[in-house]
Steps between C-alpha positions, in 0.01 A plus 500: 500500500204482737355743752453423869155551651504765770237616743466875442590783260777742592668824390867501401668725239733215406210291372262522205153358466313313229148371445467132587336367184251216528639286219764247397866577568692438178859537378558565129815366330572668167804415289522561126182347354423280801254601772386310807252631757534285813314464828664465840479120470662509155178451306477664158239773461569546127175339388279591795577871464585508132438878456775564756725247324446676166569840657824369651611372158425840348698675775813375325755524781739252665397515863353327804224694675282429801136598533138403546238391246168660596156584373380847599137599503346835401594649837866409445500238777639156423266200531639152559169340406489688170861397431410133540206533261629761257506267196139390547332806649719782363433735790759772556836561334803270507836660587851400600618748763881488511664616823862383464771413248776257594692445174548711188713437189725252677544706817392367839312778681419313823792666682372851429277679752129508425490869408765443231321195361178700479675780312628245248156338473332835435743569215407180310128453573257533208320833488156337490319169475455190715844526663496775760712637780404387849360791700753620762512802731738649753253620760374426849431128517213539746321750275557285192366197683193698608435607141535138383253385764248769404524402132447132572854398399641175646794674670836664440860394452781690677850477352824639632627740233853357507394133516684252278310235303536158665352235265281246678552650847239642734645828620433740787594784262179432304188496719134441426223653708153360428172681552313171546620165633569258216698178479602247238394149599531144371179325390512164680148384427138604468168420667150461366202536731229236484239596241695799370468576126846662495813330369651553847398678819840604628873462444721354772807718539852462632844657528838338547674512839825310543432299186156386621165618368299670778125561484397868503128466435249470220354756263152480353434852372629710214448249218308551179327204332739522205800490734366191676454319167856582396648412839332161528667404170838598648425288807407175324854375419623599848259289710673285764361265764680629810508846654821689409498678838733393778187459712159455337292806588147506641350686205144453635589663833222727635571863577311771686397638160389156372418283803337233282685499164379274216676166481756497221724233352857582403672416175876526552735639237868483429619833647623666184250781432519842664228760548470828687248581772411811696404472867426714805734342756672179609363304796715375788526158333623651172178485297383788278181674611246602232718403201392584145643357178685759288637288215743230388875572520646300215817711526588353842649164596314316777818415692577873531175573681561573868302701750583865439542692825547876497836613637521822704656798327856557616534849640786694344 
């Protein structure tokens, strides 16, 4: 079940509010001695996040739970960059924050209201360790959003207290309100400026509209040298000769901020990798302004990536 992006926080006693973690959404399937931790695109996280996998095995229940794998720093805030590098850099603490339970001991719980599912979840969660309860409050949504913004948290999730669990559906009874503008995008290619010592100068980005890949800009900031080295290895087997966009973009187009940009040559890629970028706004022609790379999204399928537009909150 997925949340719909909305444009503003709101207050409603029939809703509850959660922290929007900056991590990987993951569903855990536990039955007898078998455990599988899966991403949204059905990729196994058992090896990548093996401490979570071991904790799930030790939980010793027959259940399906939904949550987010995160790395939290000393200030308690989740860091997507630290999550991507946790095995090599070991910054922060790895946790699996569980916010829902949809099956337990052979019983389907998806038809129960959220508040009942959370009561059941609370009764079976481990008392301590890597697996933790997702933080949830029944309070004013606007105040909770303001607190999240002040703490530097990505945003909040609003859930209707009596919402049912609808597997695979994007619901208006679960809403996400972001502090900063962020978007998942498909990596369709990369450029390298003449004379640049870097592996690449920018990534060429797209989203799907009506089955066609549309250009939404390029991003050239936010990368570490180590990330570039790792990413260029991912790119090598995906190189193609022709642009995957419906219309080949003018990636050397001048702007008022860069009236004379360096000449760059594009290397096109099979559009199968997904990353996330932050940005300030979208121009009239649909291009991101001031984008910055936030990290790879290996938990997302490229064909699912569409332009995410905030829906207005329905007034009750």
